[in-house]
DOVEX-207681 format. One record per atom (N, C-alpha, C): x, y, z; residue in one letter. Coordinates in pm, whole numbers, padded with zeros to 5 digits, always signed. Layout:
<rs>
XYZa
...
</rs>
This chain:
<rs>
+11977+09128+08049m
+11872+09068+07968m
+11931+08965+07872m
+11847+08883+07821s
+11892+08777+07732s
+11963+08831+07610s
+12069+08764+07570r
+12141+08805+07450r
+12060+08778+07324r
+11947+08708+07339h
+11861+08678+07223h
+11752+08782+07204h
+11760+08892+07277a
+11654+08993+07270a
+11635+09046+07129a
+11744+09058+07054d
+11734+09117+06921d
+11653+09031+06825d
+11625+08905+06862a
+11547+08817+06776a
+11399+08851+06782a
+11359+08935+06878r
+11218+08971+06892r
+11197+09112+06837r
+11074+09145+06799p
+11046+09281+06750p
+11076+09383+06858p
+11120+09503+06822p
+11147+09606+06922p
+11018+09652+06989p
+11035+09712+07107a
+10919+09763+07179a
+10858+09881+07105a
+10729+09900+07125t
+10657+10010+07063t
+10593+10096+07171t
+10540+10212+07131d
+10467+10295+07225d
+10346+10221+07281d
+10286+10135+07199d
+10172+10056+07247d
+10214+09963+07360d
+10337+09907+07351d
+10386+09820+07458d
+10401+09898+07588d
+10457+10017+07580l
+10474+10099+07699l
+10339+10139+07758l
+10245+10175+07673d
+10110+10209+07720d
+10047+10089+07788d
+10068+09970+07731w
+10014+09849+07791w
+10070+09827+07931w
+10200+09850+07947c
+10263+09833+08078c
+10202+09928+08181c
+10180+10052+08142h
+10119+10148+08235h
+09976+10107+08270h
+09902+10057+08173d
+09766+10009+08202d
+09770+09887+08294d
+09869+09801+08273a
+09879+09678+08353a
+09903+09709+08500a
+09986+09808+08529v
+10012+09845+08668v
+09883+09889+08737v
+09797+09958+08665q
+09670+10001+08723q
+09587+09882+08770q
+09601+09769+08702g
+09522+09651+08737g
+09579+09569+08850g
+09712+09562+08860v
+09772+09469+08957v
+09794+09529+09095v
+09802+09661+09106s
+09826+09721+09237s
+09774+09863+09241s
+09668+09884+09317r
+09612+10019+09328r
+09713+10113+09394r
+09783+10062+09498t
+09879+10147+09568t
+09995+10184+09479t
+10051+10085+09407f
+10166+10117+09322f
+10123+10201+09203f
+10000+10183+09158a
+09949+10268+09050a
+09948+10414+09093a
+09914+10440+09221l
+09918+10577+09271l
+10059+10633+09261l
+10157+10549+09293t
+10297+10592+09284t
+10333+10630+09142t
+10303+10542+09046v
+10338+10568+08907v
+10265+10693+08856v
+10141+10710+08898d
+10061+10823+08851d
+10120+10958+08892d
+10188+10963+09006v
+10240+11092+09051v
+10390+11108+09023v
+10448+11012+08951l
+10583+11029+08897l
+10572+11098+08761l
+10675+11169+08723d
+10684+11226+08590d
+10776+11139+08505d
+10775+11162+08376e
+10864+11088+08288e
+11005+11147+08295e
+11109+11062+08280p
+11102+10921+08243p
+11087+10825+08362p
+11094+10879+08487m
+11094+10790+08603m
+10966+10707+08611m
+10853+10763+08569a
+10726+10688+08575a
+10736+10558+08497a
+10794+10562+08379s
+10807+10441+08298s
+10913+10348+08354s
+11024+10404+08404h
+11129+10319+08461h
+11076+10239+08580h
+11003+10306+08668i
+10949+10239+08786i
+10838+10142+08748i
+10753+10183+08656c
+10643+10098+08610c
+10694+09965+08557c
+10791+09969+08470i
+10842+09847+08408i
+10920+09764+08508i
+11000+09831+08593g
+11072+09757+08696g
+10976+09685+08789g
+10866+09750+08824y
+10768+09687+08912y
+10704+09566+08845y
+10671+09576+08718l
+10611+09462+08649l
+10706+09344+08643l
+10835+09369+08624l
+10933+09260+08626l
+10928+09187+08760l
+10914+09262+08868c
+10904+09201+09000c
+10770+09128+09017c
+10666+09187+08965r
+10531+09132+08985r
+10516+08996+08917r
+10583+08976+08807i
+10578+08846+08738i
+10625+08736+08832i
+10740+08759+08896a
+10794+08660+08990a
+10702+08644+09110a
+10648+08753+09161d
+10561+08750+09278d
+10436+08668+09251d
+10381+08678+09131t
+10260+08603+09097t
+10288+08454+09094t
+10403+08416+09038v
+10441+08274+09036v
+10462+08224+09178v
+10530+08304+09260e
+10559+08260+09396e
+10431+08247+09479e
+10333+08333+09456d
+10210+08333+09536d
+10109+08226+09492d
+10131+08166+09377s
+10032+08073+09322s
+10018+07948+09409s
+09896+07916+09446s
+09870+07793+09522s
+09841+07675+09430s
+09833+07700+09299s
+09801+07593+09204s
+09925+07533+09139s
+10042+07590+09166i
+10167+07538+09110i
+10244+07470+09222i
+10287+07346+09199a
+10363+07273+09301a
+10492+07348+09334a
+10534+07344+09460p
+10653+07421+09500p
+10777+07393+09415p
+10804+07268+09382d
+10922+07238+09301d
+10913+07305+09165d
+10792+07308+09108e
+10774+07373+08978e
+10782+07525+08993e
+10730+07579+09103q
+10745+07722+09127q
+10892+07761+09129q
+10971+07685+09204a
+11114+07716+09215a
+11182+07705+09079a
+11144+07604+09002h
+11202+07588+08868h
+11169+07708+08781h
+11044+07752+08783l
+11003+07867+08702l
+11077+07994+08745l
+11092+08013+08875l
+11161+08132+08924l
+11308+08130+08886l
+11371+08014+08895r
+11512+08004+08856r
+11528+08028+08705r
+11433+07979+08628l
+11436+08000+08484l
+11418+08148+08452l
+11327+08211+08522y
+11303+08355+08503y
+11429+08436+08538y
+11494+08398+08646d
+11618+08465+08685d
+11724+08452+08576d
+11736+08335+08518r
+11836+08315+08412r
+11800+08398+08288r
+11671+08414+08261a
+11631+08496+08147a
+11667+08643+08169a
+11674+08685+08294l
+11713+08821+08327l
+11864+08843+08320l
+11940+08733+08318d
+12086+08739+08322d
+12142+08754+08181d
+12206+08867+08154s
+12260+08892+08019s
+12374+08797+07983s
+12433+08731+08084d
+12543+08639+08057d
+12496+08495+08041d
+12365+08474+08045d
+12309+08339+08033d
+12237+08326+07899d
+12240+08208+07842d
+12175+08187+07712d
+12024+08168+07723d
+11970+08156+07843t
+11826+08135+07860t
+11749+08256+07806t
+11646+08230+07730t
+11565+08337+07673t
+11433+08352+07749t
+11373+08468+07738v
+11243+08489+07799v
+11139+08397+07738v
+11158+08362+07611d
+11062+08271+07547d
+11062+08134+07614d
+11176+08093+07669e
+11181+07965+07741e
+11099+07973+07869e
+11108+08085+07938f
+11024+08103+08058f
+10877+08105+08019f
+10843+08178+07915v
+10704+08188+07871v
+10649+08049+07838v
+10728+07969+07768a
+10684+07834+07732a
+10665+07748+07856a
+10753+07764+07955a
+10745+07682+08076a
+10626+07719+08163a
+10593+07849+08167v
+10484+07894+08253v
+10348+07879+08185v
+10346+07863+08055q
+10222+07857+07978q
+10121+07755+08032q
+10163+07631+08065p
+10065+07532+08116p
+10000+07573+08248p
+10057+07669+08318h
+10004+07710+08448h
+09916+07833+08441h
+09905+07891+08321l
+09821+08010+08306l
+09674+07972+08309l
+09591+08047+08378p
+09446+08025+08367p
+09401+08050+08223p
+09286+07996+08184p
+09234+08025+08050p
+09226+08175+08027p
+09245+08217+07903e
+09260+08360+07873e
+09147+08445+07928e
+09025+08398+07917g
+08912+08477+07964g
+08897+08477+08115g
+08975+08395+08185e
+08963+08382+08330e
+09086+08433+08403e
+09178+08496+08331q
+09302+08541+08392q
+09280+08667+08475q
+09336+08668+08595s
+09338+08790+08675s
+09436+08888+08612s
+09435+09012+08661d
+09530+09111+08610d
+09674+09064+08631d
+09700+08999+08744d
+09836+08949+08770d
+09877+08846+08666d
+09788+08752+08637w
+09824+08647+08541w
+09830+08700+08399w
+09756+08806+08370m
+09769+08869+08238m
+09909+08926+08219m
+09967+08980+08327v
+10104+09029+08318v
+10200+08914+08294v
+10182+08802+08366v
+10269+08685+08343v
+10255+08637+08200v
+10132+08633+08149a
+10110+08588+08011a
+10179+08680+07911a
+10202+08804+07950n
+10266+08902+07861n
+10410+08932+07902n
+10475+08834+07964t
+10613+08854+08009t
+10704+08900+07896t
+10690+08840+07779a
+10777+08878+07666a
+10758+09026+07631a
+10635+09074+07644r
+10607+09215+07614r
+10673+09306+07717r
+10668+09266+07844v
+10733+09344+07949v
+10884+09347+07925v
+10942+09231+07895f
+11086+09225+07866f
+11121+09314+07747f
+11043+09306+07643r
+11070+09385+07522r
+11070+09534+07554r
+10976+09576+07638t
+10968+09717+07676t
+11086+09755+07764t
+11125+09665+07853f
+11240+09691+07939f
+11368+09703+07856f
+11383+09619+07758e
+11504+09620+07676e
+11518+09747+07592e
+11409+09822+07576a
+11413+09947+07501a
+11459+10065+07588a
+11471+10042+07721l
+11514+10150+07810l
+11665+10173+07796l
+11714+10289+07837p
+11858+10315+07830p
+11938+10213+07910p
+12060+10191+07868e
+12144+10089+07931e
+12164+10115+08080e
+12185+10240+08120d
+12210+10267+08262d
+12087+10239+08346d
+11968+10255+08288v
+11845+10221+08359v
+11836+10069+08378v
+11863+09996+08273r
+11858+09850+08282r
+11961+09797+08382r
+12077+09860+08386e
+12181+09818+08480e
+12141+09851+08624e
+12062+09953+08643a
+12013+09988+08777a
+11904+09893+08824a
+11819+09848+08733v
+11702+09768+08768v
+11733+09620+08780v
+11817+09567+08692t
+11833+09422+08683t
+11885+09357+08811t
+11992+09406+08876p
+12041+09335+08995p
+11939+09319+09107p
+11867+09426+09148p
+11770+09404+09255p
+11653+09315+09213p
+11612+09320+09086v
+11506+09231+09041v
+11553+09086+09050v
+11675+09061+09006r
+11728+08924+09012r
+11742+08877+09157r
+11780+08968+09246e
+11792+08930+09387e
+11655+08897+09444e
+11553+08973+09408l
+11415+08943+09449l
+11373+08805+09400l
+11399+08777+09273v
+11356+08650+09214v
+11429+08532+09280v
+11560+08544+09297s
+11635+08433+09356s
+11597+08413+09502s
+11566+08523+09573g
+11522+08510+09711g
+11388+08438+09721g
+11296+08471+09632m
+11167+08401+09630m
+11185+08253+09601m
+11271+08222+09506a
+11297+08081+09473a
+11353+08007+09595a
+11444+08073+09666m
+11504+08013+09785m
+11398+07982+09891m
+11305+08075+09914f
+11203+08053+10015f
+11105+07943+09971f
+11071+07939+09844v
+10984+07832+09795v
+11052+07697+09815v
+11180+07689+09783e
+11254+07564+09801e
+11265+07528+09949e
+11283+07627+10034r
+11297+07603+10178r
+11172+07538+10235r
+11055+07576+10182y
+10929+07524+10235y
+10853+07438+10134y
+10928+07372+10048s
+10865+07292+09942s
+10785+07175+09999s
+10818+07129+10119q
+10748+07014+10177q
+10621+07053+10252q
+10601+07182+10275t
+10483+07225+10351t
+10373+07279+10260t
+10403+07296+10132g
+10302+07345+10039g
+10277+07493+10046g
+10347+07563+10132g
+10334+07708+10147g
+10439+07757+10245g
+10465+07885+10246l
+10567+07939+10335l
+10518+07936+10480l
+10610+07906+10570r
+10582+07902+10714r
+10699+07971+10785r
+10691+08102+10798i
+10799+08179+10857i
+10813+08139+11004i
+10939+08119+11047q
+10963+08065+11180q
+11001+08168+11286q
+11065+08277+11247s
+11119+08369+11347s
+11117+08513+11294s
+11142+08608+11385r
+11151+08747+11341r
+11263+08765+11239r
+11375+08698+11262e
+11487+08711+11170e
+11451+08661+11031e
+11378+08548+11025e
+11339+08496+10895e
+11233+08585+10831e
+11146+08642+10912l
+11046+08735+10859l
+11115+08853+10792l
+11215+08909+10858e
+11287+09021+10799e
+11365+08980+10674e
+11417+08858+10676e
+11487+08808+10557e
+11391+08800+10439e
+11272+08744+10464y
+11174+08737+10356y
+11135+08876+10308y
+11109+08967+10402c
+11069+09102+10364c
+11178+09172+10284c
+11303+09142+10316y
+11412+09202+10238y
+11402+09160+10092y
+11388+09029+10069y
+11382+08982+09930y
+11256+09031+09859y
+11145+09037+09930a
+11019+09077+09867a
+11008+09226+09844a
+11071+09308+09931a
+11049+09453+09923a
+11174+09536+09946a
+11266+09489+10029g
+11390+09562+10048g
+11466+09575+09917g
+11459+09472+09835t
+11522+09477+09703t
+11460+09586+09616t
+11329+09607+09631v
+11262+09712+09554v
+11309+09849+09602v
+11334+09862+09733g
+11392+09986+09783g
+11527+10014+09719g
+11606+09908+09702n
+11736+09925+09636n
+11720+09957+09488n
+11618+09899+09424l
+11591+09930+09283l
+11562+10079+09266l
+11474+10130+09351i
+11440+10273+09345i
+11567+10357+09364i
+11647+10317+09463t
+11766+10395+09495t
+11868+10389+09383t
+11883+10272+09321n
+11973+10262+09205n
+11932+10362+09097n
+11802+10375+09075l
+11754+10464+08970l
+11776+10611+09005l
+11746+10649+09130v
+11752+10791+09164v
+11892+10841+09195v
+11989+10747+09209t
+12126+10789+09237t
+12216+10778+09115t
+12160+10750+08999r
+12243+10750+08877r
+12294+10893+08855r
+12420+10902+08821g
+12475+11035+08795g
+12541+11094+08918g
+12539+11222+08928n
+12615+11295+09029n
+12533+11315+09156n
+12553+11226+09253v
+12491+11238+09385v
+12604+11232+09486v
+12609+11327+09579d
+12722+11330+09672d
+12722+11205+09760d
+12840+11167+09802s
+12860+11038+09869s
+12782+11028+10000s
+12772+11137+10074e
+12698+11133+10201e
+12550+11107+10177e
+12494+11171+10077r
+12352+11151+10046r
+12329+11010+09993r
+12416+10964+09907r
+12404+10828+09854r
+12410+10726+09967r
+12504+10745+10059s
+12518+10652+10171s
+12392+10651+10258s
+12336+10768+10285r
+12215+10776+10367r
+12098+10705+10298r
+12089+10719+10168l
+11981+10653+10093l
+11994+10501+10101l
+12114+10450+10075y
+12129+10305+10078y
+12119+10249+10220y
+12151+10332+10321d
+12137+10288+10460d
+11991+10273+10502d
+11901+10342+10432t
+11760+10342+10474t
+11664+10285+10369t
+11714+10253+10249a
+11627+10204+10141a
+11560+10073+10178a
+11637+09981+10236e
+11580+09851+10270e
+11473+09865+10378e
+11497+09956+10474e
+11399+09977+10581e
+11268+10032+10525e
+11277+10117+10424f
+11157+10168+10359f
+11077+10051+10300f
+11145+09961+10232g
+11077+09844+10176g
+11022+09752+10283g
+11101+09729+10389l
+11056+09640+10496l
+10931+09694+10565l
+10926+09825+10586l
+10806+09885+10647l
+10682+09850+10566l
+10686+09874+10437l
+10567+09851+10353l
+10530+09703+10350l
+10631+09614+10344q
+10601+09471+10338q
+10545+09420+10469q
+10598+09465+10580l
+10547+09422+10710l
+10403+09466+10731l
+10369+09585+10684v
+10230+09632+10693v
+10140+09540+10612v
+10183+09504+10491n
+10103+09412+10409n
+10087+09277+10477n
+10193+09226+10536i
+10187+09096+10603i
+10090+09102+10721i
+10097+09209+10799a
+10010+09220+10916a
+09863+09229+10877a
+09833+09300+10769k
+09691+09322+10735k
+09630+09209+10653k
+09715+09123+10594d
+09665+09022+10500d
+09673+08880+10553d
+09674+08862+10684v
+09692+08729+10743v
+09589+08630+10690v
+09463+08668+10689h
+09356+08577+10648h
+09372+08538+10501h
+09388+08635+10414d
+09397+08605+10271d
+09524+08530+10236d
+09635+08563+10301d
+09760+08492+10272d
+09747+08344+10302d
+09674+08309+10410y
+09660+08168+10444y
+09553+08099+10361y
+09437+08161+10347t
+09326+08094+10280t
+09342+08091+10128t
+09408+08191+10070s
+09421+08197+09924s
+09554+08143+09874s
+09660+08155+09956e
+09793+08119+09908e
+09864+08015+09994e
+09801+07977+10106n
+09859+07880+10199n
+09994+07925+10253n
+10007+08054+10279n
+10129+08109+10336n
+10100+08168+10474n
+10190+08144+10568v
+10181+08204+10701v
+10310+08280+10726v
+10299+08413+10727y
+10416+08498+10747y
+10433+08538+10893y
+10327+08529+10975l
+10344+08556+11117l
+10439+08452+11172l
+10548+08493+11237p
+10650+08396+11279p
+10595+08291+11375p
+10638+08167+11353a
+10592+08057+11437a
+10625+08081+11584a
+10743+08140+11612d
+10776+08159+11754d
+10689+08266+11819d
+10644+08367+11742w
+10551+08465+11798w
+10414+08401+11820w
+10371+08317+11725l
+10243+08247+11743l
+10251+08150+11861l
+10366+08085+11878d
+10383+07996+11993d
+10370+08073+12123d
+10428+08192+12127d
+10417+08274+12248d
+10271+08304+12282d
+10188+08313+12177a
+10046+08343+12198a
+09961+08217+12211a
+10023+08100+12197g
+09949+07974+12209g
+09869+07939+12087g
+09917+07977+11967v
+09845+07950+11842v
+09930+07860+11752v
+09883+07739+11719p
+09954+07657+11621p
+09954+07727+11485p
+10065+07722+11414q
+10074+07796+11289q
+09970+07749+11187q
+09936+07623+11189e
+09837+07572+11094e
+09695+07610+11132e
+09677+07672+11247e
+09544+07714+11291e
+09535+07866+11303e
+09615+07933+11220v
+09631+08078+11235v
+09501+08155+11215v
+09409+08103+11131v
+09282+08173+11110v
+09165+08098+11171v
+09192+07999+11256d
+09086+07928+11327d
+09015+08026+11420d
+08880+08038+11410p
+08807+08133+11496p
+08837+08116+11645p
+08870+07993+11685e
+08901+07966+11826e
+09019+08052+11876e
+09109+08088+11781h
+09230+08160+11820h
+09229+08307+11778h
+09113+08359+11739n
+09110+08494+11682n
+09180+08599+11769n
+09147+08600+11898d
+09203+08703+11985d
+09354+08687+11999d
+09398+08563+12011r
+09542+08541+12030r
+09620+08568+11901r
+09563+08527+11787t
+09630+08559+11661t
+09633+08710+11639t
+09525+08776+11678a
+09520+08922+11666a
+09631+08988+11746a
+09668+08929+11859s
+09777+08985+11939s
+09910+08975+11864s
+09924+08871+11781v
+10047+08857+11701v
+10044+08955+11584v
+09926+08979+11529v
+09913+09083+11427v
+09956+09217+11484v
+09909+09247+11605a
+09947+09374+11670a
+10098+09378+11695a
+10156+09264+11730r
+10301+09259+11752r
+10377+09285+11621r
+10325+09231+11512t
+10387+09253+11381t
+10376+09400+11341t
+10260+09459+11366a
+10242+09601+11337a
+10337+09685+11420a
+10355+09649+11546d
+10447+09722+11633d
+10590+09710+11580d
+10626+09593+11529h
+10760+09575+11472h
+10775+09662+11347h
+10670+09668+11267a
+10675+09753+11147a
+10704+09898+11184a
+10648+09944+11296k
+10668+10082+11338k
+10815+10114+11362k
+10894+10012+11393s
+11036+10036+11421s
+11112+10082+11297s
+11050+10069+11179f
+11115+10110+11054f
+11065+10246+11005f
+10972+10306+11077l
+10914+10432+11030l
+11016+10545+11022l
+11101+10558+11122d
+11196+10669+11122d
+11293+10660+11005d
+11347+10541+10982d
+11440+10524+10869d
+11369+10548+10736d
+11245+10501+10725a
+11170+10523+10601a
+11148+10672+10578a
+11119+10746+10684q
+11100+10890+10671q
+11232+10957+10630q
+11342+10914+10689t
+11473+10968+10650t
+11499+10944+10502t
+11463+10826+10454y
+11481+10795+10312y
+11405+10897+10227y
+11280+10921+10262l
+11197+11013+10184l
+11250+11156+10189l
+11304+11196+10302e
+11357+11330+10317e
+11490+11349+10244e
+11550+11236+10201t
+11681+11240+10137t
+11676+11215+09986t
+11571+11150+09939v
+11568+11103+09800v
+11574+11219+09700v
+11660+11210+09599p
+11671+11317+09499p
+11545+11327+09413p
+11507+11448+09381l
+11389+11471+09298l
+11436+11518+09161l
+11460+11422+09072r
+11510+11453+08940r
+11471+11342+08844r
+11485+11367+08716e
+11447+11271+08610e
+11305+11220+08629e
+11218+11308+08677g
+11078+11271+08693g
+11044+11212+08828g
+11143+11199+08916n
+11113+11149+09050n
+11044+11258+09131n
+10947+11218+09213t
+10873+11314+09296t
+10866+11261+09438t
+10858+11351+09532l
+10839+11311+09672l
+10707+11237+09691l
+10602+11286+09626a
+10469+11227+09644a
+10467+11079+09611a
+10546+11038+09512a
+10544+10898+09468a
+10575+10802+09581a
+10665+10840+09670w
+10707+10750+09778w
+10646+10790+09911w
+10614+10919+09927a
+10550+10963+10051a
+10408+10910+10062a
+10338+10897+09950i
+10199+10848+09955i
+10194+10706+10011i
+10270+10607+09957p
+10264+10474+10019p
+10312+10473+10164p
+10410+10558+10196f
+10457+10568+10335f
+10344+10615+10426f
+10275+10720+10390l
+10168+10775+10474l
+10047+10683+10479l
+10018+10615+10369l
+09909+10516+10372l
+09945+10399+10462l
+10074+10364+10467a
+10118+10259+10560a
+10099+10305+10704a
+10127+10432+10731v
+10105+10487+10866v
+09957+10476+10903v
+09870+10509+10808g
+09727+10499+10833g
+09682+10355+10854g
+09739+10264+10777t
+09703+10122+10793t
+09751+10069+10927t
+09869+10111+10971l
+09916+10071+11104l
+09822+10122+11212l
+09771+10242+11196r
+09673+10296+11291r
+09552+10204+11301r
+09501+10161+11187e
+09383+10073+11185e
+09416+09934+11237e
+09537+09886+11209l
+09578+09754+11260l
+09585+09753+11411l
+09640+09858+11468v
+09649+09867+11614v
+09509+09873+11676v
+09418+09944+11610a
+09283+09960+11663a
+09201+09831+11650a
+09220+09760+11538n
+09137+09641+11511n
+09220+09528+11450n
+09316+09473+11523p
+09401+09368+11465p
+09324+09242+11428p
+09211+09219+11495e
+09133+09099+11466e
+09076+09100+11324e
+09058+09218+11265h
+09004+09225+11129h
+09098+09162+11027h
+09228+09158+11057a
+09324+09094+10967a
+09313+08943+10972a
+09254+08891+11080v
+09246+08746+11101v
+09114+08690+11050v
+09007+08765+11067t
+08873+08716+11034t
+08839+08728+10887t
+08916+08806+10814g
+08884+08829+10673g
+08802+08954+10651g
+08766+09022+10759e
+08691+09147+10747e
+08774+09253+10675e
+08904+09245+10693g
+08994+09334+10620g
+09032+09457+10697g
+09157+09498+10681v
+09209+09619+10744v
+09250+09713+10633v
+09181+09824+10622k
+09215+09919+10517k
+09169+10057+10559k
+09227+10155+10488i
+09186+10292+10514i
+09089+10335+10404i
+09009+10435+10434s
+08901+10472+10343s
+08953+10540+10217s
+08870+10538+10115r
+08905+10608+09991r
+08915+10758+10015r
+08833+10808+10108q
+08839+10951+10138q
+08975+10989+10195q
+09029+10902+10281e
+09161+10932+10337e
+09269+10921+10231e
+09259+10818+10146v
+09356+10805+10038v
+09355+10930+09950v
+09237+10974+09913f
+09225+11093+09827f
+09284+11216+09896f
+09257+11229+10026a
+09308+11345+10100a
+09460+11344+10106a
+09519+11225+10127v
+09665+11214+10134v
+09726+11246+09998v
+09669+11188+09893v
+09722+11213+09758v
+09713+11361+09724v
+09600+11421+09754s
+09581+11564+09723s
+09680+11651+09798s
+09701+11620+09926e
+09791+11702+10009e
+09936+11687+09965e
+09975+11564+09923m
+10116+11541+09892m
+10155+11595+09755m
+10062+11612+09665n
+10097+11666+09535n
+10150+11808+09551n
+10278+11824+09525g
+10341+11954+09538g
+10393+11984+09677g
+10373+11893+09773a
+10420+11917+09909a
+10571+11896+09919a
+10631+11948+10022s
+10775+11933+10045s
+10799+11833+10156s
+10923+11789+10167s
+10957+11689+10269s
+10938+11743+10410s
+10937+11876+10426e
+10919+11934+10559e
+10782+11901+10618e
+10685+11867+10534s
+10550+11838+10584s
+10533+11692+10626s
+10631+11608+10597l
+10615+11464+10622l
+10594+11433+10769l
+10678+11488+10855a
+10670+11455+10997a
+10533+11491+11054a
+10483+11609+11017e
+10353+11652+11070e
+10240+11566+11016e
+10245+11534+10887m
+10141+11448+10830m
+10145+11309+10892m
+10265+11257+10912r
+10278+11126+10977r
+10215+11127+11115r
+10240+11232+11192e
+10186+11242+11326e
+10034+11251+11324e
+09979+11331+11234i
+09833+11344+11224i
+09770+11210+11186i
+09825+11145+11083i
+09766+11020+11033i
+09779+10908+11134i
+09882+10911+11216s
+09896+10807+11319s
+09786+10813+11423s
+09720+10932+11434r
+09616+10951+11536r
+09475+10940+11481r
+09453+10984+11356q
+09318+10988+11301q
+09324+10990+11149q
+09214+10951+11083p
+09211+10959+10936p
+09239+11101+10889p
+09323+11113+10788f
+09373+11244+10749f
+09262+11337+10701f
+09160+11281+10633h
+09054+11367+10582h
+08968+11426+10693h
+08982+11371+10813r
+08906+11427+10926r
+08989+11528+11006r
+09115+11538+10972a
+09201+11629+11046a
+09164+11773+11017a
+09175+11856+11116t
+09144+11999+11098t
+09268+12086+11093t
+09385+12022+11116t
+09509+12099+11115t
+09536+12156+10978t
+09570+12281+10970n
+09605+12346+10844n
+09753+12326+10818n
+09786+12248+10714l
+09926+12219+10684l
+09986+12319+10588l
+09910+12414+10541d
+09963+12511+10443d
+10057+12611+10510d
</rs>
């Protein structure tokens, strides 16, 4: 963090409460994770996620020119660097002209507008927590800046290949897997367990990101001018990347959505291994990470059944009843139930299942 942090007022309980409220607004799925964590891990993950979300909001903005996006992201990265003189106030001043009017700000932009508050709350955390969180957040930010710069002439990201898709997913979500792992492996964790966690942490993140990419094709293009479906996969299907949501190509684009979902499935086993290995201490819970994993399994089920819904804007999602059933079942559940729940959810909505998991 900036060496100028001491020039700002220290964080308060109100700041921490604000951060927890903010997560509820920016991500329903991640809010579920934070809600089923105990303290202190709930606050550590909450604040780490908001640090990432600030960069993600800047990167996703279609109203900021790519060169300016990259500049803001690089400035934000320097503000995170304790060896750099850049302050968070410099980032706040630079991003200020791009903020929507106060009464018109989305939850995401409200977090960006309160970046100094998020930093202040982060700086109040123990040093070992900050040391665990900062490197993966900085890697996420620098990776986003790199991708924005790579496609600065196209006005939005245009992923070209499977390899580049995985590279992007690593920076967007694999880094978050490493952030989680850094936090849960602080202290005495045996080397074999630590190695298994780091071997599968990135795959856990890639699974979740690939599911989001597959289900959000329409919104990513129409709202953010980004195409994450690889150009070579679209070429195989006969779809120009700039016509990814053209109704003329719905069926063919849907086949690429299904291909992306199938690729996401290749990370399921490693993600499950991660969950079965993760230490449950300092407020960490299995439910916090098993819930997004199982919801991803359910979303993949729906994507395979109706891939065209990701292209038309109809949307691919699982019902609130299924979400509630998964959350209820996972609270207090053990890792031994993961494989069976995964199998059930891959076939049918969990709330309709009749299998007794007790």
